[in-house]
C-alpha positions in Angstrom: -16.5 -3.7 4.0 -15.2 -0.2 4.4 -11.5 0.1 5.0 -9.7 2.9 6.9 -6.5 3.5 8.8 -6.6 2.3 12.4 -6.5 4.9 15.2 -5.6 4.4 18.9 -9.3 4.4 19.8 -9.6 1.1 17.9 -7.1 -0.7 20.1 -9.7 -2.3 22.5 -11.8 -3.6 19.6 -8.7 -4.9 17.8 -7.7 -6.8 20.9 -11.2 -8.3 21.3 -11.2 -9.5 17.7 -7.7 -11.1 18.0 -8.6 -12.8 21.3 -12.0 -14.0 19.9 -10.1 -16.2 17.4 -8.5 -18.3 20.1 -9.9 -21.8 20.8 -10.5 -22.2 24.6 -8.5 -25.4 24.5 -5.4 -23.8 23.0 -3.6 -22.7 26.2 -0.2 -21.9 24.7 -1.7 -19.7 21.9 -4.0 -18.0 24.5 -1.0 -17.0 26.7 0.9 -15.7 23.7 -2.1 -13.7 22.4 -2.9 -12.2 25.8 0.7 -10.8 25.8 0.9 -9.8 22.2 -2.4 -8.0 22.2 -2.1 -5.9 25.3 -3.8 -2.6 24.6 -0.6 -0.6 25.0 1.1 -2.8 22.4 -1.7 -2.2 19.9 -1.7 1.5 20.4 2.1 1.5 19.9 1.8 -0.5 16.7 -0.9 1.9 15.4 1.3 4.8 16.2 4.3 3.3 14.4 2.2 2.8 11.3 1.0 6.4 11.4 4.6 7.6 11.5 6.2 5.2 9.0 4.9 5.4 5.4 6.0 1.8 4.7 3.6 0.5 7.4 -0.1 0.0 7.2 -2.5 -0.8 10.1 -5.9 -1.0 8.5 -9.3 -1.9 10.0 -12.3 -3.1 8.1 -15.8 -2.0 9.2 -19.3 -3.3 8.6 -22.2 -1.1 9.6 -19.8 1.2 11.5 -18.3 -1.6 13.6 -14.6 -2.7 13.3 -14.8 -6.4 12.4 -11.3 -7.1 11.1 -7.8 -5.7 10.6 -4.4 -6.2 9.1 -0.9 -4.7 9.9 1.6 -4.9 7.2 5.1 -3.6 6.3 6.2 -2.8 2.8 9.7 -4.4 2.5 10.2 -2.9 -0.9 9.3 -5.9 -3.0 7.2 -7.8 -0.6 4.5 -7.1 2.0 5.2 -8.6 5.4 1.9 -9.1 7.2 2.3 -9.0 10.9 -1.4 -9.3 11.8 -4.4 -10.4 9.9 -7.6 -11.1 11.8 -11.4 -11.2 11.2 -13.9 -11.6 13.9 -15.2 -15.2 13.9 -18.8 -14.0 13.5 -17.8 -12.7 10.0 -15.8 -15.8 8.8 -16.8 -17.5 5.5 -18.3 -14.4 4.0 -15.3 -13.4 1.8 -14.3 -10.6 4.1 -10.9 -12.0 5.0 -10.1 -12.1 1.2 -11.3 -8.4 1.1 -8.6 -7.5 3.7 -5.9 -9.2 1.5 -7.3 -7.6 -1.7 -7.2 -4.2 0.0 -3.5 -4.7 0.7 -2.8 -5.8 -2.9 -4.6 -2.8 -4.2 -2.2 -0.5 -2.3 0.7 -2.2 -4.1 0.6 -5.4 -6.0 3.5 -7.5 -4.7 4.1 -10.8 -3.0 2.8 -11.2 0.6 4.7 -13.2 3.3 3.6 -14.0 6.8 4.1 -16.5 9.6 1.2 -18.5 11.1 1.3 -20.9 14.1 1.2 -24.5 12.9 -1.6 -25.2 15.4 -3.8 -22.5 13.8 -5.7 -24.8 11.4 -8.4 -22.3 10.5 -5.9 -19.6 9.5 -3.9 -22.2 7.5 -7.0 -23.4 5.7 -8.0 -19.8 4.8 -4.5 -18.8 3.6 -4.2 -22.0 1.5 -7.6 -21.1 -0.1 -6.1 -17.7 -0.9 -3.2 -19.4 -2.8 -0.5 -18.9 -0.1 2.2 -21.6 -0.3 4.5 -22.9 2.5 8.1 -21.8 2.2 9.4 -23.4 5.4 8.7 -24.1 9.1 10.7 -22.7 12.0 10.8 -23.3 15.8 10.5 -20.0 17.7 10.1 -18.9 21.2 7.2 -16.4 21.3 6.8 -14.7 24.6 8.6 -17.5 26.3 6.4 -20.2 24.6 7.9 -22.6 22.1 6.0 -22.6 18.8 6.2 -24.0 15.4 5.6 -21.2 12.8 4.9 -21.8 9.1 6.3 -19.2 6.7 3.8 -18.7 3.9 3.9 -16.6 0.7 1.4 -15.4 -1.8 2.7 -14.3 -5.3 0.2 -12.3 -7.3 2.0 -13.1 -10.6 
């Protein structure tokens, strides 16, 4: 998979990838994702990462098509991953791990992120990648109550 910095023209594809990961039966997650992945929000996030050297918004391409992405902030001694998605058509091919490896190659340090407790597929993937649970929190996300799991990967 070829990695490159995201550009505003990627926003529609990024949105499509994120929304493709939602189960049709997960109404709460669907509402949150629809709001979180409005095209203007994605363009804003890409712009922020272009301006701030401590932020990365990276897309992964296969055969010229964007198939996955991550958005991370370097907190000095830890990566905070805000977004990590791979199109479902490309799951179980090692490509999600490639996205995380790319981040670690930029700077080898722990990675922390939050994942919705109902997102079983993401939790299974992250557990397989040696992420461990730090804690759980109850949070209102776009007016929707959610339980989030705080996970950490330590490369040492």
